[in-house]
KOLBA-697910 format. One record per residue (C-alpha): x, y, z; residue in three letters; residue number from 1. Coordinates in pm, 1 decimal. Last residue first. Layout:
<recs>
REC       east      north         up   code   pos
REC          X          Y          Z    ALA   NUM
...
</recs>
This chain:
<recs>
REC       east      north         up   code   pos
REC      227.1     2874.6     1279.4    ALA   352
REC      275.3     2724.0      967.4    PRO   351
REC      -58.2     2720.3      720.0    GLN   350
REC     -240.6     2346.8      674.1    ALA   349
REC     -509.0     2480.9     1023.2    ALA   348
REC     -597.1     2764.3      777.3    GLY   347
REC     -643.1     2548.9      498.5    GLU   346
REC     -871.1     2291.7      673.1    ARG   345
REC    -1120.0     2576.7      865.3    ALA   344
REC    -1114.5     2765.5      505.2    THR   343
REC    -1216.0     2464.9      341.9    VAL   342
REC    -1512.5     2395.8      606.0    ILE   341
REC    -1645.9     2745.4      657.1    GLU   340
REC    -1625.8     2793.7      264.9    ALA   339
REC    -1867.2     2466.8      274.8    ILE   338
REC    -2097.6     2584.9      535.2    ARG   337
REC    -2155.0     2867.6      340.7    GLN   336
REC    -2292.1     2682.6       55.0    ALA   335
REC    -2491.0     2480.7      261.4    THR   334
REC    -2638.6     2796.6      384.7    ALA   333
REC    -2663.9     3017.3       24.2    GLY   332
REC    -2911.5     2643.1      -53.0    PRO   331
REC    -3143.9     2866.7      144.7    ASP   330
REC    -3400.0     2596.2      334.6    GLY   329
REC    -3353.8     2254.2      367.1    ALA   328
REC    -3673.2     2216.5      149.9    ALA   327
REC    -3572.0     2395.3     -102.1    LEU   326
REC    -3370.4     2158.3     -311.4    PRO   325
REC    -3679.9     1971.2     -380.1    TRP   324
REC    -3873.1     2222.6     -525.9    GLY   323
REC    -3666.8     2381.9     -844.2    ARG   322
REC    -3610.4     2054.1     -928.0    ALA   321
REC    -3932.3     1988.8     -828.8    ARG   320
REC    -4141.3     2216.4    -1024.2    VAL   319
REC    -3899.4     2166.2    -1353.5    LEU   318
REC    -4035.5     1783.4    -1378.1    TYR   317
REC    -4389.2     1820.7    -1348.2    ALA   316
REC    -4349.5     2139.0    -1639.1    THR   315
REC    -4101.7     1831.7    -1822.2    ALA   314
REC    -4389.8     1545.3    -1863.8    ALA   313
REC    -4625.7     1817.2    -1968.9    ALA   312
REC    -5025.4     1873.8    -1890.9    GLU   311
REC    -4934.1     2190.5    -1697.0    ALA   310
REC    -4835.9     2394.0    -2047.9    SER   309
REC    -4508.0     2533.1    -2017.5    VAL   308
REC    -4332.3     2247.5    -2238.9    GLY   307
REC    -4630.0     2249.9    -2503.4    LEU   306
REC    -4554.9     2610.4    -2580.3    GLY   305
REC    -4171.4     2528.2    -2612.1    GLY   304
REC    -4065.2     2183.4    -2603.2    GLN   303
REC    -3719.3     2337.9    -2636.5    ILE   302
REC    -3787.5     2609.6    -2357.1    HIS   301
REC    -3929.6     2326.2    -2123.6    VAL   300
REC    -3589.6     2142.0    -2153.4    ALA   299
REC    -3393.5     2466.6    -2066.4    MET   298
REC    -3569.7     2537.6    -1726.5    THR   297
REC    -3512.7     2155.8    -1622.9    ALA   296
REC    -3154.9     2247.8    -1696.9    ALA   295
REC    -3115.5     2530.1    -1491.2    ARG   294
REC    -3312.6     2407.7    -1251.7    ALA   293
REC    -3139.1     2062.5    -1218.8    ALA   292
REC    -2816.8     2331.2    -1187.4    GLU   291
REC    -2829.1     2531.3     -944.1    GLU   290
REC    -2948.8     2205.1     -668.8    ALA   289
REC    -2712.9     1959.9     -811.4    MET   288
REC    -2393.5     2193.3     -787.4    PHE   287
REC    -2515.5     2290.7     -395.5    VAL   286
REC    -2550.7     1950.2     -344.3    PHE   285
REC    -2301.1     1736.4     -469.0    ALA   284
REC    -2080.0     2026.2     -265.6    SER   283
REC    -2264.1     1893.3       70.5    PRO   282
REC    -2148.4     1594.4       23.0    ALA   281
REC    -1795.0     1707.6      -81.0    LEU   280
REC    -1715.4     1911.8      165.4    GLU   279
REC    -1677.0     1697.6      464.8    PRO   278
REC    -1322.5     1553.5      231.0    ARG   277
REC    -1088.6     1353.6      511.8    GLU   276
REC    -1266.7     1374.6      808.5    ASP   275
REC    -1542.1     1107.7      689.4    PRO   274
REC    -1278.3      819.7      523.2    GLU   273
REC    -1425.0      533.7      466.0    ASN   272
REC    -1872.6      595.3      395.3    ASP   271
REC    -1803.4      946.1      388.5    MET   270
REC    -1524.6      951.4      138.5    PHE   269
REC    -1730.6      669.4      -78.8    TRP   268
REC    -2068.5      890.1     -109.9    ALA   267
REC    -1908.3     1229.5     -193.0    ALA   266
REC    -1719.0     1065.9     -483.9    ARG   265
REC    -2079.6      920.2     -582.5    ARG   264
REC    -2239.6     1241.8     -557.4    ALA   263
REC    -1945.6     1433.2     -745.7    LEU   262
REC    -1883.1     1150.5    -1044.9    ASN   261
REC    -2334.3     1166.0    -1056.9    ARG   260
REC    -2306.4     1544.2    -1082.4    GLY   259
REC    -2055.4     1598.7    -1300.9    GLY   258
REC    -2252.1     1277.9    -1539.5    GLN   257
REC    -2546.5     1432.9    -1511.7    VAL   256
REC    -2393.0     1829.0    -1601.8    THR   255
REC    -2193.2     1758.0    -1842.1    ILE   254
REC    -2509.7     1538.4    -2010.0    ALA   253
REC    -2736.1     1876.9    -1981.7    MET   252
REC    -2507.1     2074.4    -2098.6    ASN   251
REC    -2493.1     1829.8    -2460.9    ALA   250
REC    -2895.0     1947.0    -2432.1    LEU   249
REC    -2778.2     2342.9    -2421.0    PRO   248
REC    -2569.3     2231.5    -2744.7    HIS   247
REC    -2818.2     2073.6    -2943.6    SER   246
REC    -3102.4     2329.0    -2894.5    ILE   245
REC    -2953.6     2626.2    -2961.3    ALA   244
REC    -2717.2     2453.8    -3243.3    GLN   243
REC    -3004.2     2339.8    -3383.1    LEU   242
REC    -2940.2     1951.8    -3488.1    THR   241
REC    -3178.2     1892.1    -3232.4    ALA   240
REC    -3413.2     2112.2    -3419.6    ILE   239
REC    -3495.7     1784.9    -3686.7    PRO   238
REC    -3469.4     1974.2    -4045.8    VAL   237
REC    -3663.7     1984.1    -4288.7    GLY   236
REC    -3694.2     2349.4    -4226.4    LEU   235
REC    -3784.3     2328.5    -3844.9    THR   234
REC    -3803.7     1986.3    -3748.6    TYR   233
REC    -3999.1     1795.4    -3378.9    ARG   232
REC    -3949.4     1447.0    -3353.2    THR   231
REC    -3512.7     1452.5    -3264.2    LYS   230
REC    -3592.4     1752.9    -3052.6    ALA   229
REC    -3863.3     1573.9    -2812.7    PHE   228
REC    -3704.2     1255.1    -2781.2    GLU   227
REC    -3391.0     1485.7    -2640.7    ALA   226
REC    -3599.3     1680.6    -2420.2    ALA   225
REC    -3775.0     1370.6    -2238.1    ILE   224
REC    -3452.4     1193.4    -2234.3    THR   223
REC    -3256.0     1543.0    -2102.9    MET   222
REC    -3559.4     1545.6    -1794.9    THR   221
REC    -3448.1     1233.8    -1716.5    GLU   220
REC    -3135.8     1268.3    -1677.8    GLU   219
REC    -3195.5     1568.2    -1457.0    VAL   218
REC    -3384.4     1385.9    -1233.8    LEU   217
REC    -3158.3     1064.4    -1180.2    GLY   216
REC    -2904.8     1373.9    -1112.9    VAL   215
REC    -3188.7     1580.2     -853.1    LEU   214
REC    -3226.0     1212.2     -662.1    ALA   213
REC    -2813.7     1230.5     -624.7    ALA   212
REC    -2830.2     1587.0     -490.5    ALA   211
REC    -3094.7     1504.4     -274.0    THR   210
REC    -2913.8     1193.3     -136.9    LEU   209
REC    -2617.5     1353.9      -61.5    LEU   208
REC    -2809.8     1700.5       88.9    ARG   207
REC    -2971.2     1446.4      265.8    TRP   206
REC    -2679.0     1260.0      413.6    GLU   205
REC    -2507.0     1532.9      500.3    ASP   204
REC    -2782.4     1693.0      740.4    LEU   203
REC    -2753.0     1282.3      885.5    ALA   202
REC    -2399.8     1324.5      944.0    THR   201
REC    -2493.7     1665.1     1071.5    ARG   200
REC    -2750.3     1520.5     1306.2    TYR   199
REC    -2443.2     1281.8     1430.3    ALA   198
REC    -2228.6     1585.9     1520.9    SER   197
REC    -2466.2     1693.9     1751.9    VAL   196
REC    -2530.3     1353.9     1914.8    ALA   195
REC    -2123.0     1309.5     2002.0    ASP   194
REC    -2160.9     1676.2     2100.6    PRO   193
REC    -2383.0     1669.3     2433.4    GLY   192
REC    -2709.0     1511.8     2343.2    GLU   191
REC    -2865.2     1176.2     2222.0    GLY   190
REC    -3260.6     1076.3     2176.9    VAL   189
REC    -3443.1     1341.0     2407.2    ILE   188
REC    -3804.2     1263.0     2375.7    ALA   187
REC    -4094.0     1475.8     2343.7    ARG   186
REC    -4472.1     1332.0     2298.3    THR   185
REC    -4790.1     1583.2     2194.3    ASP   184
REC    -4576.4     1791.5     2027.1    ALA   183
REC    -4644.3     2172.1     2049.5    ALA   182
REC    -4338.8     2365.2     2169.2    ALA   181
REC    -4150.6     2125.7     1880.1    PRO   180
REC    -4419.4     2358.2     1614.8    ASP   179
REC    -4402.4     2145.2     1327.2    VAL   178
REC    -4439.3     2382.9      956.3    TRP   177
REC    -4541.4     2083.4      741.2    ALA   176
REC    -4417.3     1946.7      383.9    MET   175
REC    -4605.0     1654.3      171.0    PRO   174
REC    -4354.0     1762.5      -91.2    LEU   173
REC    -4506.7     1893.8     -430.7    ARG   172
REC    -4192.4     2066.2     -522.9    GLY   171
REC    -4335.0     2413.2     -550.7    ILE   170
REC    -4496.5     2384.0     -183.9    ASN   169
REC    -4809.6     2393.2      -42.4    ASP   168
REC    -4873.9     2343.9      339.5    VAL   167
REC    -4980.0     2004.5      474.4    LYS   166
REC    -5194.0     2006.7      829.6    ALA   165
REC    -5033.6     1874.3     1088.2    PRO   164
REC    -5036.3     1514.9     1206.3    ARG   163
REC    -5201.3     1464.1     1503.2    SER   162
REC    -5163.3     1272.0     1758.8    ALA   161
REC    -4799.4     1401.1     1704.1    PHE   160
REC    -4474.9     1284.7     1842.5    GLY   159
REC    -4123.2     1477.4     1834.0    LEU   158
REC    -3808.7     1297.9     1921.4    ARG   157
REC    -3497.0     1575.1     2009.5    VAL   156
REC    -3165.5     1558.7     1951.3    VAL   155
REC    -3005.1     1763.3     2230.5    GLU   154
REC    -2723.1     2025.4     2200.0    ASP   153
REC    -2930.7     2330.9     2050.3    GLY   152
REC    -3252.8     2157.6     2000.5    ASP   151
REC    -3199.8     1913.4     1699.6    ARG   150
REC    -3487.9     1818.3     1537.9    VAL   149
REC    -3650.8     1453.0     1521.5    VAL   148
REC    -3987.6     1406.3     1342.9    ILE   147
REC    -4155.4     1089.3     1432.0    HIS   146
REC    -4484.9      931.3     1273.7    ASP   145
REC    -4487.0     1161.4      927.1    ALA   144
REC    -4687.0     1220.2      716.4    ILE   143
REC    -4729.3     1601.2      741.4    SER   142
REC    -4390.7     1656.7      789.7    GLY   141
REC    -4288.3     1469.3      489.4    SER   140
REC    -4037.3     1841.3      437.6    PRO   139
REC    -4014.8     1961.7      806.9    ILE   138
REC    -4108.7     2334.1      837.6    LEU   137
REC    -4007.2     2499.7     1158.5    ARG   136
REC    -4148.8     2659.7     1417.0    PRO   135
REC    -3940.4     2752.8     1707.8    GLY   134
REC    -3604.2     2658.4     1804.0    ARG   133
REC    -3362.2     2762.1     1521.6    GLY   132
REC    -3255.6     2590.7     1240.1    ALA   131
REC    -2883.5     2589.1     1236.5    GLY   130
REC    -2882.5     2403.8      891.8    ILE   129
REC    -3219.2     2289.8      778.1    ARG   128
REC    -3267.7     1957.1      706.5    PRO   127
REC    -3531.3     1924.4      962.4    ASP   126
REC    -3611.4     1585.5     1000.8    LEU   125
REC    -3810.7     1291.8      870.0    ALA   124
REC    -3936.4      885.3     1018.9    ALA   123
REC    -4215.5      726.8      911.7    LEU   122
REC    -4367.9      418.7     1085.4    GLN   121
REC    -4409.3       79.9      897.2    GLU   120
REC    -4097.1      169.9      684.2    GLY   119
REC    -3902.4     -135.6      815.4    GLU   118
REC    -3679.6       28.9     1010.8    ALA   117
REC    -3912.0      281.1     1111.1    VAL   116
REC    -4163.0       13.4     1301.7    GLY   115
REC    -4124.7       54.9     1669.8    ALA   114
REC    -3972.4      367.7     1748.5    ALA   113
REC    -3993.4      492.6     2080.4    GLY   112
REC    -3727.8      284.0     2189.0    GLU   111
REC    -3568.2        4.4     1952.8    ALA   110
REC    -3437.2      293.6     1708.1    LEU   109
REC    -3245.5      494.8     1936.4    ALA   108
REC    -2913.2      405.2     1972.7    GLY   107
REC    -2801.8      756.3     1870.7    LEU   106
REC    -2619.6      603.8     1519.8    ARG   105
REC    -2995.4      395.6     1453.3    GLY   104
REC    -3174.1      711.7     1515.4    LEU   103
REC    -2925.6      924.4     1279.9    LEU   102
REC    -2969.0      579.4     1012.9    ARG   101
REC    -3366.6      587.8     1059.7    ALA   100
REC    -3358.9      974.3      996.8    THR    99
REC    -3147.7      952.0      632.4    CYS    98
REC    -3330.4      695.7      569.1    VAL    97
REC    -3664.5      822.3      657.9    HIS    96
REC    -3546.5     1156.1      440.9    ASP    95
REC    -3470.8     1019.5      164.9    ILE    94
REC    -3738.2      755.2       77.9    TRP    93
REC    -4032.3     1050.4      178.0    PRO    92
REC    -4206.6      883.2     -156.5    VAL    91
REC    -4404.7     1024.0     -488.5    PRO    90
REC    -4132.7      908.3     -699.4    ALA    89
REC    -4050.3     1159.2     -948.7    LEU    88
REC    -3899.5      903.5    -1138.9    SER    87
REC    -3557.3      967.4    -1268.7    ARG    86
REC    -3512.2     1152.7     -878.6    GLY    85
REC    -3643.5      810.0     -715.6    ILE    84
REC    -3387.0      625.7     -975.3    GLU    83
REC    -3102.0      880.8     -868.5    GLU    82
REC    -3199.3      794.2     -484.2    ALA    81
REC    -3212.1      414.7     -511.5    VAL    80
REC    -2790.0      455.5     -651.3    LEU    79
REC    -2722.5      711.5     -395.4    THR    78
REC    -2785.9      458.5     -165.8    LEU    77
REC    -2559.9      253.1     -310.8    ASP    76
REC    -2266.7      435.6     -295.9    VAL    75
REC    -2395.6      532.4      123.8    LEU    74
REC    -2330.4      167.9      136.0    THR    73
REC    -2544.1      -84.5      221.9    ALA    72
REC    -2576.1     -271.4      597.3    GLY    71
REC    -2873.5     -477.4      490.1    ASP    70
REC    -3031.1     -393.6      867.9    GLY    69
REC    -3115.9     -516.8     1182.2    GLY    68
REC    -2927.5     -232.3     1356.6    CYS    67
REC    -2658.0     -440.8     1419.5    SER    66
REC    -2647.0     -451.3     1037.8    GLU    65
REC    -2618.0     -141.7      953.1    PRO    64
REC    -2945.7       15.0      804.9    LEU    63
REC    -3029.7      175.3      495.8    ALA    62
REC    -3115.9     -180.7      297.6    MET    61
REC    -3412.1     -140.8      568.8    THR    60
REC    -3575.3      112.6      415.3    THR    59
REC    -3571.7       -1.3       41.0    ALA    58
REC    -3636.0     -364.9      121.6    GLY    57
REC    -3837.8     -424.7     -211.6    MET    56
REC    -4075.6     -468.2      -15.7    GLY    55
REC    -4068.0      -80.8      144.8    CYS    54
REC    -4052.6       45.9     -184.0    LEU    53
REC    -4462.1     -226.9     -258.8    ARG    52
REC    -4617.4      -21.9       56.0    GLU    51
REC    -4425.6      308.6      -27.1    TRP    50
REC    -4593.5      269.7     -355.2    LEU    49
REC    -4939.8      210.7     -186.7    ASN    48
REC    -4904.0      473.1       41.4    LYS    47
REC    -4816.6      774.2     -258.5    ASP    46
REC    -4745.5     1090.9      -41.3    PHE    45
REC    -4751.7     1457.0     -181.9    GLY    44
REC    -5060.6     1458.4      -43.6    SER    43
REC    -5237.3     1674.0     -336.4    GLN    42
REC    -4922.3     1519.4     -600.2    GLU    41
REC    -4982.4     1175.8     -548.5    ALA    40
REC    -5237.8     1167.8     -885.2    ALA    39
REC    -4961.0     1368.1    -1081.9    ARG    38
REC    -4718.4     1089.8     -971.3    VAL    37
REC    -4911.0      780.9    -1058.2    THR    36
REC    -5020.9      985.3    -1390.4    GLU    35
REC    -4593.0     1000.7    -1467.1    ILE    34
REC    -4616.8      578.0    -1415.2    SER    33
REC    -4479.7      508.6    -1085.7    CYS    32
REC    -4473.7      117.0    -1036.9    HIS    31
REC    -4340.8      -49.3    -1343.0    THR    30
REC    -4091.1      219.3    -1438.4    LYS    29
REC    -4048.6      235.7    -1108.9    PHE    28
REC    -3949.3     -116.5    -1012.3    PHE    27
REC    -3762.1     -146.6    -1326.8    GLN    26
REC    -3486.6      157.5    -1188.3    LYS    25
REC    -3513.0       31.0     -869.8    TYR    24
REC    -3377.3     -360.0     -980.1    ALA    23
REC    -3160.7     -186.6    -1262.4    ASN    22
REC    -2964.6       17.2     -938.4    GLN    21
REC    -2909.2     -251.8     -760.0    LEU    20
REC    -2793.6     -494.8    -1075.2    ALA    19
REC    -2534.5     -242.7    -1164.6    VAL    18
REC    -2394.3     -203.7     -798.5    HIS    17
REC    -2353.2     -542.6     -775.2    ASP    16
REC    -2183.6     -536.5    -1129.6    ASP    15
REC    -1947.1     -276.0    -1025.9    SER    14
REC    -1995.3       99.2    -1068.3    LEU    13
REC    -1708.3      307.2    -1136.7    SER    12
REC    -1600.8      573.8     -897.1    TYR    11
REC    -1265.0      563.3     -948.2    ASP    10
REC    -1020.2      787.5     -754.2    LEU     9
REC    -1057.4      682.3     -374.8    ARG     8
REC    -1079.7      290.4     -504.7    ARG     7
REC     -716.9      333.1     -698.8    LEU     6
REC     -632.7      418.5     -323.6    GLU     5
REC     -808.9      100.3     -223.5    PHE     4
REC     -659.0     -138.3     -465.6    ARG     3
REC     -306.1      -37.8     -389.9    ASP     2
REC     -126.4      164.9     -629.4    MET     1
</recs>
């Protein structure tokens, strides 16, 4: 078996991957405590943390070298996304890099979007499938300098002199209603089938990286629940030895490994064979959207009355496990897209 064919089946990390993940794990451990997360909940954004993250090269790494970036692969980006989810970092990194990559594909990074590559200006997109033409909720709409939306067969970059007001949401995101008709500036950055295809790719990347973030979120939630279970006793034994506790914790571990493998598999195919398995990225998103909420709910149950308190870290993870996937609207729309991809492929494989 040649190395390329082996890589289609083996998604283990290289030494460089491990070094990259460890660097960002240490970064967020140092600069993004749960207190930092709590302090940023009102706005959904920590500007100081964002500037430090950009200083690490987290935005430029996501862009190809032709756009002045470092040419990181999607597998690399899933590793950063995992650490963002693990720390609940209040930064719009996923929204920003997916939008910047889209603008790069359309050749629109230099014109009118200076500073996006380095993160000096924030960019956001509408991650919903089949969004209409009217106002829409944008996950980073209250802080973005550039908002990219699809309008029919056009991809449009919007600018607002006064940023839209933040809308309260369960995911604690800097979300806002954005009305394209009310934009102060409107520039068409792409049109036609190629532009629409590029936008769809950006949506798949957003779902892929969100799935990876949810993997990190679940793993940290599992750690919180497991540490609690090892220090609480009933009838003289740790509650972690009880099947009602140990079995759900084992299920969380299975979710983490399954979601991680699926996300990395999807990332590899998107980078190397994008037309071969287009259902993998949305599948990773749908899987983690469901399983992350289930795992975080169980972590709260394991902690009992403490878990449901506003001060408990498990509560912070639970609300984001439920809220982050909803930034793209109903996850059922993504599941329907998976069905359409598989149906079309199976139909094409049938003899005439």
